[in-house]
N, C-alpha and C positions, 0 to 999 in steps of 0.2 A: 394656160401663160400663167407664169408666178407673178406673185401680187410684189407689187415695189414696194423696197425694205428702204423706209424713211431712216431709220437709226436701230441702234441697239436695241433688240427685242420689239422693234416699232414697225409695224406693216400699215399697208394702206387701209387695209381690212379692218385693224383696229381702230385707225384715225376716223373711218367712216363710222364705226360703231359708237365710237364715243360720242361724235357730233349726232347721230341720232340719238343718242341717250339724252345728252344735255337738251337737243330738241322738244324731245318727247316731256323732260320734265320741265322745261319754261312753258310748253301748252299746256301741263298739267297744273301748274301755280295758276298759271293766268285764268283758268276755265274755275278754278276753287275762288281767286278773288273775286270773280265775277259770280259768282254762286252759282254759275252753273255744272258744278261738278261736287260733290261732298267730299269731305275731309276726314281721315281716320283722326280721332283726339284720344289723349292718353293724360288726366290731368295729374293721375298721381307722378306719372314721367315727367312733366311738364314742370312739377313743385319740385323736384330733384334735381332737375339742370337747374332751375333757380337757385336752389342751395347752393349748387356745385359752383356755379360764376359768382357766388358772394365768397364762398370758401376759398377759390383760387385766387380772387381781390385780397381778400384778408392777407392770405401768406404770403403772397406778393409785396403788398406793402410791409408787414413783420420781415421779409427778408430785405428790402431795401433799407428799413430801418436799422435791423441788424449790422448791414455792410457799413453803412453811417457811423454806426457804434462802434465799428473796429477800427474803422480810420480814425475816428476821436482817440481811441485807447492808443492807437500809432501815433496819433500826433501829441498826446501826452508823455507818451512813453519819449519821444524824442524831446520835448521840452523840457520833463525832469531831468534825461540824460544831459542837456546843454546846463541845466541850472546846476546840478552836481559836481559836473567838470568845472563848474566857475568857481564854487565854492571851493572846490580841492586847489584847484590855484590860486586864490587869494589866501588860502591857510599857508601861516608860513611853516617852513620846517622846522624850527624851534619852539612853535607852540606845544600845550598840551595834546593829547589826543592825535597828533598827527596818523598816525596809523589806523586809528579807528576810524576817522574821515574817510582815508582811502577805501577800509570796508564796507562802509555804508553805499559808497559810491558803486560798486562792484556789486554788492547784494541787492540794491535798488534796480541795478538794469538786471539783473538775473530775475529778479521778481516781475515786472515790466514784461521781458518777453515771455516768460513761462503763464503769465496771466493772459496775454495775448495770444500764446498757442493752445491754452487749453479753450478759450471761448471758439479758434477757428474748429477746433478739433470738435467739441462736443455739442457746440450752438449751428454754427454756419455751416458746417458739412449736413449735419443732420438735416438743418432746414433745405438745403438745395436737393436732399434725396426725397427728402417728402413731397417738395412742388416738383420732383422730377417725374411723377405720376401723372400729372394733370394734363401736361400736351398729348398724351397719348388719348387719355379720355376723351379731352375735347375731341381729338378727330375723329376717335368712332363714334359721340354723340353727332357730330358732321354727318358721318357716312352713315348713320343709322335714318338720319333727315333726310339725306337721297335715298336710300332704300324705300322710307316710307311714299316718297313720291313716286316712285318705280312700281311700289305695290298698288297704290289707288289708282295709277294709270291702267297695271292691268288688270284691276278689278273692273274699272270701267270699261276695257276693251271689250272683257269676258260678259260684260252684261250688255254690252251694245249688240255685240254678233249672236247674244242667245236670245235676243229681244227681235232680231231678224229672222231667225228661225222660227220663233213663234208666227210670226206674220205672213212669211212663205210656208208655213206649215200645209193649211186647204187650198192652196191657190195652183188652179191650174194653167199652163201656159197656152194661152187660146191662138198669139200673134204672137210675130217677132217682133223685137224691140229695140233691135239695132240694124244697122245698115247691113252688118256680115249676116243675120238672121234673113233678112228681107232677099237676099243675093243667093241665100243657102237653097236648093230645090226642098221641094215639100220632104221627100223620104229621106233626107239629111238633117231635118230641124230639129227631130227628135234625139239625134246623137249629139248635136250642140245644148242643146239642153239639158242633157245628162251631164256634158262638160261643167257646165255652170254649176250645177246642185253637188257635184265633187268639188268644186274649188270654192264653193262655201261651206262645205264640210271640211276641207283642210283650214280653210281659215279661222272656222271655230276650233277646232283641234289644238292650233297652234293658239290660239288666245287662250285657251283652258290650260294648258302645260306652262304658256310665259306667268300667268297667275300661280298656278302652282311654284315654279319657281322664285319667283317675285316675296312670294309668301313665306318661302322658307327661309331665304337668305334673311328677311329682315326679321324673323322671329327669332334665330340664330344670335343675331347681334344685339337686339332689344331685351330677349331672358339675360343674357349677360351685364349689360348696364342696369336693367331693373335691380340686379344684385349688389355691383358693385357702388351705386352709387349712396345707396342709405348706409352701407358700411364705410363710406369715403367720409360721410357727413357726421357720421359719430366719432371718426377717428382723430378729428381734431382736437375735442377737448382733451386727452390725454396727451398728444403731441403737445397743445401749449404750456398744459400743466409742467411737463417734463423740462420744456425748453427753459421757460421762465425760472422755474427750479435750480437747472444747473446756472443760469445767469447769475443767478442772486446767492449762491453758493461758491463761486468760484470770487464774485467780487465781495464776498464777507471775508473769506478766507485771503485774497488777496492783500485788504484792506488791515487785518489782524496782524499779516506777516510784514506787512510791510513798517509796521509801529515797532516791531519789536527791534530792530538795530539801533533804532533813533531811542528807544530806550532804553537801552543797554550803554549806548554812548551817553546818552545823560546821567545816566548813575555813575558813569566812569569820571565824568568831567566836574559834574555838580557836589560839591560835598555836602554831607548829612546837614541839614536843618534840623533846628529844636522844633519842637509841635508840641505846643501847652497841652493842645487838646488831649492828644496821644499822652503825656505827661501824664496828665489828671486821670485819666482814664485808667492809665498802669498803676496808679498810686493806691486804686481801691484793693481790698482783701478779696483773697477768693470766697469767703463767707457773705460778703456783700455788705462788711464794715465800712465806713467812711474814714478816709484818712486822715491825721492830724493835721491841720494847715498849719505853717509856721507864718507868724504874725508879727513881724520884727518891732512895730509900735507897741504891743500889748506886751512881748518878751522885756522892752527896754522900761515900761512903766510898772510893772509885777517888780516886786521887792524880793530882795534873798531871806530866806530865813535867817533867825538871828545864829544858828547854829553852823551858820556858811553853807548848808544843802540848797542845791538848789528849787527854785520853788514849782510846785504843783500846778499846772492849767487849771484855772476854774471851768468847771464844767455845771451850767446850770440845771440840768437834768440832774447831774447826780447829787448837786447840792439840795435840790426839792428832796429828792428820796432820801437823804442822809436826816434830814429835819425832820421824820417821822419816828413816832416812839417804836419800843419794842411791841408795846400793844396793839400798833397801826392805829393809834389816837393821831389826830390832825395836830400838829404844834399850832400853840396860838401865837401870832405874827405881829409886829406893830405896825400900824396904819394909821398915818398922819389923819387924814380924812378921816377913818370911822372915830379914832379918839377927840378929833373934834367937835362931829357931830354927837357923841357923846354927850356932852356938856349942854346940850339942849333941851328945854323941857318940850312935856309931851303936848303942850299948849302952842308950840313954837316960839316961845319968848326967848329972849336971848339971856343966856346964862351968866349968872354972877359969878365974877371973879374972885375966886379965892383968895384971903390975906394971910400973911402968916398968925395973925389973931385968934384963926378958925380951928386952933389945937384940939380945943374941948369936944370936938365929934367923937359921938360913939362909936368903938369897936363893932357896935352891929350895922351900923350904918356904911362904915366902908366896909366890911365883909359884901352887903348886898349889892354895892356899887361895881365890886369889884368880879362879883357875881355874874352882874349884869352886864358888863364888858367883855368878860369872855363868851358869854353866849353870842353876843353881837359879833366876837373877833371870829368863833368857830362858823355862824352864818355866813360869814364875809370870806372865809378859807375854802368854803366849799367848792367854789367855781375854780379855783386853782388847782385843787386836789383833781379835777377833771381835766385840764389841760396838761398835767403834769402825767398822765397819763396818755395823754396824746402825745407830747413830747416824748416816751419810751417809744411809741411806734411811730417815731421819726428817726429814724438812724441817718437821713440823709438831706442834703439840701443841694438845690442845684440853679441854675444862675440862666436866664431866658435868652438865648441867641436873636431869635426872629420874633415878631409879633406875632399873637396866634388871635382870632378871633373866635368866640365859640359859638359853635353850628347847635347845640343842642343845650337845653337846661342843665343837664348836668356836667356839660365841662366847663371849665375855668377861662376867665379871660384874662389874656398874658400882652404884655409889652416885655420891648428887649431890653433888658437890664435887671428886670424882677427879679427876685430872689424866691424861690419857694420851696418850702419846705416839703417833704416829699414823705407822704403817710403808706401805711399796710390798708389793702384794702379787707372790709369788715367777712367778706365772703373771696377767698383767692378765685373760685370757679367762676367770678363776675368780670377777671381782670383779663382785657384783651392785651394779644401781642403787640408790646411799641406804645402803649398808654401807662400813666400812673396815676396815682391819686395824690394829691398833696392842697396846702395852703399857701397864698402868699405871706410872708414874712411880715411885711408891713400892716397888711390885714391883720395877721395875727398877734401882733404889739399893740396894735388900736385895739379892736373888738374881741381879741381871748378867744372864751369858748362862742362866740357869736360870730365867728370869721366864717368866710365863705370856702367851700371845701369842694372840690370838682376835679374830674381829671382830667390829662393836658397828652400833647404827643411827646415821646422822651426824645425826640429826634430835634425838637425844637429848642432844647435845651442842653447846658454843659454843665458836669460834674464839679462840684466846689470842691 
């Protein structure tokens, strides 16, 4: 009699077989939970399944967030497009740069579209492909769990039949154990007993075959998953790195290209403005010499020469150098304080003022007084000689643009508006890039050689 066909490829025999498998698995699980049957465990595989579920959850969340990001980009594109269109509508035709505005609107729309498409092609599609392998592996893990239950059930069934064989091995049948055997004549009971033994042997053989078949199916799928799960877990790092690098690269390129049309339009519409900092920087010579700065007040106060020639600008450094003699002797200079102190006595008594009547002083006394005055003048002039050398080493002056607090003992404390005289380093190798050596002008004018010298950052100053 043909089996009842319940559908395409489905027969009553298959339905009964599936139902029997489900009942057997359910019975095996109940026995395992009750502790009446042992369960095959694989700790390494269970850890791999935990990592798989974690990886699948993280990937699914990343996919959802990426789709939300793409929806936000699409919405931003639409908002930008509406805003640019509004700007184009408000921009009157006779205004300057009308064509540039229309070009910017078109370029922005193209850039937004290209940016969205690149995210879809290189990020979303690769993300979908990456997650597409998880459902199949998840189904195979579930199949492995079912085959493991079948293997445990077959193993327990085989163990039960083998145990029964050992118990029945040395027992002889001495009396009938059923009604059929009781009703059977004595000469036929031997035949019936032989039939029962044959049935038991057949059951043991079937149990052994079932165990071998269940073990083979389980090992095939288990070996494949043992290789795939660790490989899939390790692949997540490379995929995450490439995905986020692509996102960052596309976003950076998009913003860079988006700023180009706006910058070009701004350059065309906005006239060039005067930049005092750039002008001051360009005024310096190629050899690093400081440019001569025009001072209208000094130009107005300085007198023209008697012969009608234009006056030469006063340079304190050059004037100090010109005062030296050919034999490198420092010239004597007039000092009100020194001259006043010369008249005092060695005991601190106030000098007696000379009157015109004292013209009978001897030439020897006059010569001695002049010699002492010259010696004191030379002693007082030693410090300015040193400062002149420092002034020669200070070819530039800068103005502080921002306050700077010294972080070290060799750094210079500066306030915005201070003027700093730049000096050269004693050892050029000690100079760091972006740092200069100098003295504050106010400190120099007050303390001269005792002025504090230190380093300061060049980007906090502006050359004068």
